[in-house]
C-alpha positions as CSV (number, residue, x, y, z in Angstrom):
1,M,81.3,11.1,-48.8
2,A,78.9,13.4,-50.6
3,R,76.4,10.5,-50.8
4,F,76.7,9.9,-47.0
5,T,76.2,13.6,-46.3
6,A,73.1,13.7,-48.5
7,L,71.7,10.6,-46.7
8,W,72.5,12.0,-43.3
9,G,70.8,15.3,-44.2
10,S,67.8,13.5,-45.4
11,S,67.6,11.4,-42.2
12,A,68.1,14.4,-40.0
13,A,65.3,16.2,-41.8
14,R,63.0,13.2,-41.3
15,I,63.9,13.1,-37.6
16,S,63.3,16.8,-37.3
17,Q,59.9,16.3,-39.0
18,L,59.1,13.4,-36.7
19,R,59.9,15.5,-33.6
20,A,57.7,18.3,-34.8
21,I,54.8,15.9,-35.3
22,I,55.3,14.5,-31.8
23,R,55.4,17.9,-30.3
24,A,52.3,19.0,-32.2
25,R,50.4,16.0,-31.0
26,A,51.7,15.8,-27.5
27,V,49.2,16.5,-24.7
28,P,50.3,18.8,-21.9
29,L,50.7,17.2,-18.5
30,S,47.9,19.3,-17.0
31,Q,45.4,17.9,-19.6
32,W,46.5,14.3,-18.7
33,V,45.9,15.1,-15.0
34,R,42.4,16.4,-15.8
35,R,41.6,13.4,-17.9
36,L,42.8,11.0,-15.2
37,A,40.7,12.8,-12.6
38,L,37.6,12.6,-14.8
39,A,38.2,8.9,-15.4
40,L,38.6,8.3,-11.6
41,L,35.4,10.3,-11.0
42,C,33.4,8.2,-13.5
43,L,34.7,5.0,-11.9
44,A,33.7,6.3,-8.5
45,L,30.2,7.0,-9.7
46,L,29.8,3.7,-11.4
47,R,31.2,1.6,-8.5
48,F,27.7,0.3,-7.6
49,D,26.8,-0.7,-11.1
50,V,27.2,-4.2,-9.8
51,P,26.0,-4.2,-6.1
52,P,28.6,-5.3,-3.6
53,Y,28.0,-8.8,-2.2
54,G,25.5,-8.7,0.6
55,D,24.0,-5.3,-0.3
56,R,20.3,-6.2,0.2
57,A,18.9,-2.8,-0.8
58,A,20.6,-2.6,-4.2
59,S,20.0,-6.2,-5.0
60,L,16.3,-5.8,-3.9
61,D,15.9,-2.9,-6.3
62,R,17.3,-5.0,-9.2
63,L,15.1,-8.0,-8.3
64,I,11.9,-5.9,-8.2
65,G,12.9,-4.0,-11.3
66,A,10.1,-2.6,-13.4
67,H,7.6,-3.5,-10.7
68,Q,8.9,-0.7,-8.4
69,F,6.6,2.3,-8.1
70,D,8.0,5.5,-9.5
71,L,7.2,7.9,-6.7
72,L,9.1,10.8,-8.2
73,R,7.1,10.8,-11.4
74,W,3.8,10.6,-9.4
75,W,5.0,13.5,-7.2
76,V,5.7,15.7,-10.1
77,R,2.3,15.2,-11.6
78,A,0.5,15.6,-8.2
79,A,2.5,18.7,-7.3
80,L,1.6,20.4,-10.6
81,A,-2.1,19.5,-10.1
82,K,-2.0,20.9,-6.5
83,A,-0.2,24.1,-7.8
84,R,-2.9,24.7,-10.3
85,A,-5.6,24.2,-7.7
86,E,-3.8,26.6,-5.3
87,A,-3.6,29.2,-7.9
88,L,-7.3,29.0,-8.8
89,A,-8.5,28.7,-5.2
90,A,-12.0,28.1,-6.6
91,H,-13.5,26.9,-3.4
92,W,-12.8,30.2,-1.7
93,H,-15.6,31.7,-3.8
94,M,-18.1,29.0,-2.6
95,S,-20.3,29.2,0.5
96,E,-19.7,26.5,3.1
97,E,-23.1,25.0,2.2
98,D,-22.2,24.8,-1.5
99,Q,-18.8,23.2,-0.6
100,I,-20.5,20.5,1.6
101,A,-23.1,19.9,-1.2
102,L,-20.4,19.4,-3.8
103,V,-18.5,16.9,-1.7
104,Q,-21.7,14.9,-1.1
105,E,-22.5,15.0,-4.8
106,Y,-19.0,13.8,-5.6
107,V,-19.4,10.9,-3.3
108,Q,-22.8,10.1,-4.8
109,Q,-21.4,10.2,-8.3
110,L,-18.6,8.0,-7.4
111,G,-21.0,5.5,-6.0
112,T,-23.0,5.7,-9.2
113,L,-19.8,5.0,-11.2
114,D,-19.1,1.9,-9.2
115,A,-22.7,0.7,-9.9
116,V,-22.4,1.4,-13.6
117,N,-19.1,-0.5,-13.8
118,A,-20.6,-3.5,-12.0
119,Q,-23.5,-3.5,-14.5
120,I,-21.0,-3.4,-17.4
121,E,-19.1,-6.3,-16.0
122,A,-22.3,-8.3,-15.5
123,L,-23.2,-7.8,-19.2
124,Y,-19.8,-9.1,-20.3
125,A,-20.1,-12.1,-18.0
126,D,-23.6,-13.0,-19.1
127,P,-23.4,-16.0,-21.5
128,L,-26.8,-15.2,-23.0
129,I,-25.6,-11.8,-24.4
130,S,-23.9,-12.4,-27.7
131,D,-22.6,-8.9,-28.2
132,P,-21.8,-7.3,-24.8
133,H,-20.1,-4.4,-26.4
134,A,-23.3,-3.3,-28.2
135,A,-25.4,-4.2,-25.2
136,S,-23.3,-2.0,-22.9
137,A,-23.1,1.0,-25.2
138,T,-25.4,3.2,-23.1
139,L,-23.8,2.2,-19.9
140,R,-20.3,2.8,-21.2
141,A,-21.4,6.3,-22.3
142,R,-22.8,6.9,-18.8
143,R,-19.5,5.6,-17.3
144,D,-17.4,8.0,-19.5
145,A,-19.6,10.9,-18.6
146,L,-19.3,10.1,-14.9
147,R,-15.5,9.8,-15.1
148,A,-15.3,13.1,-16.9
149,W,-17.4,14.9,-14.2
150,L,-15.3,13.4,-11.4
151,S,-12.1,14.4,-13.1
152,A,-13.3,17.9,-13.6
153,H,-14.3,18.3,-9.9
154,Q,-11.5,16.3,-8.3
155,S,-9.1,19.1,-7.4
156,L,-12.0,21.3,-6.1
157,V,-13.3,18.5,-3.8
158,E,-9.7,17.8,-2.6
159,S,-9.3,21.5,-1.7
160,I,-12.6,21.5,0.3
161,L,-11.8,18.4,2.3
162,Q,-8.3,19.8,3.0
163,D,-9.7,23.0,4.5
164,Q,-12.3,21.0,6.5
165,V,-9.6,18.9,8.1
166,E,-7.4,21.9,8.7
167,S,-10.3,23.7,10.6
168,V,-10.1,21.0,13.3
169,L,-6.3,20.9,13.4
170,R,-6.2,24.6,13.9
171,E,-8.2,24.1,17.1
172,E,-5.4,21.8,18.3
173,G,-2.8,24.4,17.9
174,F,-1.2,23.3,14.7
175,A,-1.5,26.7,12.9
176,V,0.8,29.6,12.5
177,G,-0.9,32.8,11.3
178,G,-4.0,30.8,10.6
179,Q,-2.1,28.3,8.4
180,T,-1.9,24.7,9.5
181,L,1.7,23.4,9.4
182,P,2.3,21.3,7.5
183,P,-0.7,22.3,5.3
184,V,-3.1,19.4,4.7
185,R,-2.6,18.3,1.1
186,F,-3.7,15.1,-0.6
187,R,-4.5,13.7,-4.1
188,F,-7.0,11.1,-5.1
189,T,-5.0,8.4,-6.9
190,E,-4.5,4.7,-7.5
191,L,-2.3,3.5,-4.6
192,P,0.8,1.5,-4.9
193,E,1.1,-1.8,-3.0
194,V,3.9,-2.3,-0.5
195,M,6.3,-5.2,-0.1
196,V,7.0,-5.5,3.6
197,I,10.2,-7.3,4.6
198,S,10.7,-8.7,8.1
199,R,13.4,-10.7,9.8
200,R,12.7,-14.4,10.2
201,D,14.2,-14.9,13.6
202,R,11.9,-12.2,15.1
203,I,9.0,-10.0,14.0
204,E,10.7,-6.8,12.9
205,R,10.3,-4.8,9.8
206,I,13.7,-4.1,8.2
207,D,12.9,-3.0,4.7
208,G,10.2,-2.5,2.1
209,R,9.4,-1.4,-1.4
210,M,6.5,0.3,-3.1
211,L,5.2,-1.6,-6.1
212,T,3.2,-0.5,-9.1
213,P,-0.6,-1.1,-8.8
214,G,-2.2,-4.0,-10.7
215,I,0.6,-6.6,-10.4
216,P,-1.0,-10.0,-11.0
217,L,-1.3,-12.1,-7.8
218,E,0.9,-14.8,-9.2
219,E,3.7,-12.3,-9.8
220,K,3.3,-10.9,-6.2
221,D,3.7,-14.5,-4.9
222,R,6.8,-15.1,-7.1
223,L,8.4,-11.9,-5.8
224,E,7.7,-12.7,-2.2
225,R,9.2,-16.2,-2.6
226,E,12.2,-14.9,-4.5
227,V,12.9,-12.1,-2.0
228,S,12.4,-14.5,1.0
229,R,14.8,-17.1,-0.5
230,R,17.5,-14.8,-1.7
231,F,17.8,-12.7,1.5
232,N,16.6,-15.2,4.1
233,V,13.8,-12.9,5.2
234,S,10.0,-12.9,5.4
235,A,8.3,-10.9,2.6
236,L,4.6,-10.0,2.0
237,V,2.9,-7.7,-0.5
238,V,0.1,-5.8,1.2
239,R,-2.5,-3.3,0.1
240,I,-2.5,0.1,1.9
241,G,-5.2,2.6,2.6
242,G,-3.1,5.7,2.1
243,L,0.5,6.9,1.8
244,A,2.1,9.9,3.6
245,A,3.8,11.3,0.5
246,Y,3.3,15.0,0.1
247,P,0.7,15.5,-1.1
248,V,-0.8,12.5,0.7
249,M,-2.0,9.7,-1.6
250,L,-5.6,8.5,-1.0
251,P,-7.9,6.3,-3.0
252,Q,-11.3,7.5,-4.3
253,T,-14.0,6.0,-2.1
254,T,-17.6,6.6,-1.1
255,A,-16.6,6.0,2.6
256,L,-16.2,9.7,3.5
257,D,-15.7,9.0,7.2
258,W,-12.9,6.5,6.5
259,L,-11.4,8.9,4.0
260,L,-11.2,11.8,6.5
261,E,-9.7,9.5,9.1
262,V,-7.0,8.2,6.8
263,L,-6.3,11.8,5.7
264,A,-5.7,12.9,9.3
265,H,-3.7,9.7,9.9
266,E,-1.3,10.5,7.0
267,W,-1.1,14.2,8.0
268,A,0.2,13.1,11.4
269,H,3.0,11.2,9.6
270,N,3.9,14.4,7.7
271,Y,3.8,16.4,10.9
272,L,6.2,14.1,12.7
273,A,8.5,14.2,9.7
274,M,8.3,18.0,9.4
275,T,9.3,18.5,13.1
276,L,12.5,16.4,12.5
277,S,11.6,14.4,15.5
278,W,13.2,11.0,16.4
279,V,9.9,9.3,15.7
280,G,9.5,11.0,12.3
281,L,13.0,10.7,11.0
282,N,13.5,7.0,12.0
283,I,10.3,5.5,10.9
284,L,12.1,3.5,8.2
285,S,15.1,2.5,10.2
286,D,14.0,1.9,13.8
287,P,11.2,-0.6,14.4
288,H,10.3,1.1,17.7
289,A,9.9,4.5,16.1
290,L,7.8,2.8,13.4
291,I,5.3,1.4,15.9
292,I,5.1,4.7,17.8
293,N,4.6,6.6,14.6
294,E,1.9,4.4,13.2
295,T,0.1,4.1,16.5
296,T,0.2,7.8,17.0
297,A,-1.1,8.5,13.5
298,S,-3.9,6.0,14.0
299,I,-5.0,7.8,17.3
300,V,-4.9,11.1,15.5
301,G,-7.0,9.8,12.6
302,R,-9.6,8.2,14.8
303,E,-10.1,11.4,16.7
304,I,-9.9,14.0,13.9
305,G,-11.9,12.1,11.3
306,P,-15.2,11.9,13.4
307,R,-14.8,15.6,14.5
308,V,-14.7,16.7,10.8
309,M,-17.7,14.5,10.0
310,A,-19.7,15.8,12.9
311,R,-19.0,19.4,12.0
312,Y,-19.6,19.3,8.2
313,Y,-21.6,16.2,7.6
314,P,-23.7,15.7,10.8
315,Q,-26.5,13.7,9.3
316,L,-24.1,11.2,7.8
317,S,-22.1,11.1,11.0
318,A,-25.2,10.3,13.0
319,A,-26.1,7.5,10.7
320,L,-22.6,6.0,10.9
321,A,-22.6,6.2,14.7
322,S,-25.2,3.4,14.8
323,D,-23.2,1.4,12.3
324,V,-20.3,0.0,14.2
325,R,-17.6,-1.2,11.8
326,P,-14.4,-3.1,12.4
327,H,-11.0,-1.4,12.6
328,P,-9.5,-1.2,9.1
329,H,-6.7,-3.6,10.0
330,V,-8.8,-6.4,11.5
331,E,-11.9,-8.3,10.5
332,E,-15.2,-8.5,12.3
333,A,-15.4,-11.2,14.9
334,S,-18.1,-13.8,14.4
335,E,-20.1,-15.7,17.0
336,K,-18.5,-19.1,16.1
337,F,-14.9,-17.8,15.5
338,D,-13.4,-14.9,17.3
339,F,-10.9,-13.5,14.9
340,R,-9.4,-11.1,17.4
341,R,-8.8,-13.7,20.0
342,E,-7.5,-16.3,17.6
343,M,-5.1,-13.8,15.9
344,R,-3.8,-12.6,19.2
345,A,-3.2,-16.2,20.4
346,T,-1.4,-16.9,17.1
347,R,0.9,-13.9,17.5
348,L,1.8,-14.8,21.1
349,R,2.7,-18.4,20.1
350,V,4.8,-17.2,17.2
351,D,6.7,-14.8,19.4
352,A,7.4,-17.6,21.9
353,L,8.6,-20.0,19.2
354,L,10.9,-17.4,17.7
355,A,12.3,-16.4,21.1
356,E,13.3,-20.1,21.4
357,G,15.0,-20.0,18.0
358,K,12.5,-22.3,16.4
359,I,12.1,-20.4,13.2
360,E,11.0,-23.3,10.9
361,E,8.5,-24.5,13.6
362,A,7.1,-21.0,13.9
363,E,6.6,-20.7,10.1
364,A,4.9,-24.1,9.9
365,Y,2.6,-23.1,12.8
366,M,1.7,-19.8,11.0
367,E,0.8,-21.7,7.9
368,A,-1.4,-24.2,9.9
369,R,-3.1,-21.3,11.6
370,R,-3.6,-19.5,8.2
371,R,-5.6,-22.6,7.1
372,V,-7.8,-22.3,10.2
373,F,-8.5,-18.7,9.4
374,V,-9.4,-19.4,5.8
375,A,-11.6,-22.3,6.9
376,N,-13.5,-19.9,9.1
377,G,-14.1,-17.3,6.4
378,Y,-11.0,-15.1,6.6
379,P,-9.1,-15.5,3.3
380,I,-5.6,-14.6,4.5
381,R,-3.3,-15.3,1.6
382,K,-0.1,-15.5,3.6
383,L,0.5,-15.4,7.3
384,N,4.2,-14.9,8.2
385,Q,6.5,-12.6,10.1
386,A,6.0,-9.8,7.6
387,Y,2.2,-10.0,8.1
388,F,2.6,-9.4,11.8
389,A,5.4,-6.7,11.3
390,F,2.9,-4.7,9.2
391,Y,-0.4,-5.1,10.9
392,G,1.1,-5.2,14.4
393,A,2.5,-1.7,14.0
394,Y,-1.0,-0.2,14.2
395,N,-1.4,-0.8,17.9
396,D,-3.9,1.9,18.9
397,E,-6.7,-0.3,20.2
398,P,-7.4,-0.7,23.9
399,G,-5.9,-3.9,25.1
400,G,-3.6,-4.0,22.0
401,A,-4.3,-4.9,18.3
402,P,-4.7,-8.6,17.6
403,A,-1.6,-8.8,15.3
404,A,0.5,-6.9,17.9
405,G,0.4,-9.6,20.6
406,D,2.0,-8.5,23.9
407,D,4.0,-5.7,22.3
408,P,4.1,-3.0,25.0
409,I,4.8,0.1,22.7
410,G,1.3,0.6,21.5
411,P,-0.2,0.6,25.0
412,A,2.5,3.0,26.2
413,V,1.5,5.4,23.4
414,Q,-2.1,5.1,24.4
415,R,-1.2,6.0,28.0
416,L,0.7,9.1,26.7
417,R,-2.5,10.1,24.9
418,A,-4.6,9.5,28.1
419,Q,-2.4,11.7,30.2
420,S,-2.3,14.5,27.6
421,A,-4.8,17.4,28.0
422,S,-5.6,17.5,24.3
423,L,-4.9,15.7,21.0
424,G,-2.5,18.5,20.1
425,D,-0.6,18.2,23.3
426,F,-0.3,14.5,22.7
427,L,1.1,14.8,19.2
428,R,3.6,17.5,20.3
429,A,4.6,15.2,23.1
430,V,5.3,12.4,20.7
431,A,7.3,14.7,18.5
432,S,9.5,15.6,21.5
433,L,10.4,11.9,22.2
434,R,14.1,11.1,21.9
435,S,13.9,7.3,22.2
436,L,11.7,4.4,23.3
437,E,13.2,4.7,26.8
438,D,12.0,8.3,26.8
439,L,8.5,7.2,26.1
440,Y,8.6,4.7,29.0
441,A,10.1,7.3,31.3
442,R,7.0,9.5,30.7
443,V,4.3,6.9,31.0
444,G,5.9,4.2,33.1
445,A,7.8,1.1,32.0
446,P,5.8,-1.8,30.7
447,R,4.7,-4.3,33.3
């Protein structure tokens, strides 16, 4: 009995100790609830780690991967550079004559840099030169000095050109208290390329991605083919002349007239976005808004650019007036082969085939026509629905752009410009549009 009592006491003590341990390690119910809520939140945030079936946007991001342009990183650097320039405001201490002279010198130095680079490349390509590195030493030193000078003066030249464009925009009523809204801001930079994605059954841009500059041509072709196959779409990687980020992205070029036109073009995009208009907010989601937006911006650019040139660079403007150049989205027509006529006829035939549901026949026809263009001196790499979706959106030419075919939206925007008293009234009218039907109500339905 004594032995049993001792054993029981020992067991009871152990049970008591075990209960104490359990109580010490037990987690209050409130903590369990918090842990469960945190786990559910993590699961919710990670639910798109594997994109849902059919989610083109997420799958497209994964497919493009490292080739996708990091716009946020670029914007941070550009914003810091513009902030420094704004703080210094160095151009405010320069006379207008000195500002104009600096811009002209900048363009001249840029042209010199292009020439020096061409000379260096020629030396490396010459089989008679055994040591091109040594032979190009003087030229490379000159190249580096030019690059350093251009880099040192870049922000100052940007500020001068911004003010010159704003001086014309103020006359159109886009200033509050003397400040143009939105302020014209741009940055010289290497531009990304854009993958344009269109439907196959009709020409309609439905998606797109910005790609890092310098992707090899064979990789672009692979991406286009893979995207087209996987999502049953038409894809094309295209070069762009500018991008309406903020600040605007523009390439360094000696074509000052073209640069000013594109700067005003991209500013118009920013204006339409700033006004929270239907045209501005739906440029990426509504193909009608896209065409109206691009056509409007093209009209603004082609009017503002020459006015800035005539005001600040009249001699250069007069010289350019006698040098008629093609629109940036089309090539020059030749006597034997009229590019504009042939491209327009191609678009019309493609539209007709797609309307009949003959997708494969339309695509075979576009490839056959591409070969015709190439044979006549127009090296179009790929002619497909995405090509027409991109170039057809810039429909600001009288009679319609060649790649736009019979699309009635561009001509309707042009009629709105014709009935507006000024360019400012026109742009504000576009910003007030609520739909495509609203545009047609103001200018008349297409015939």
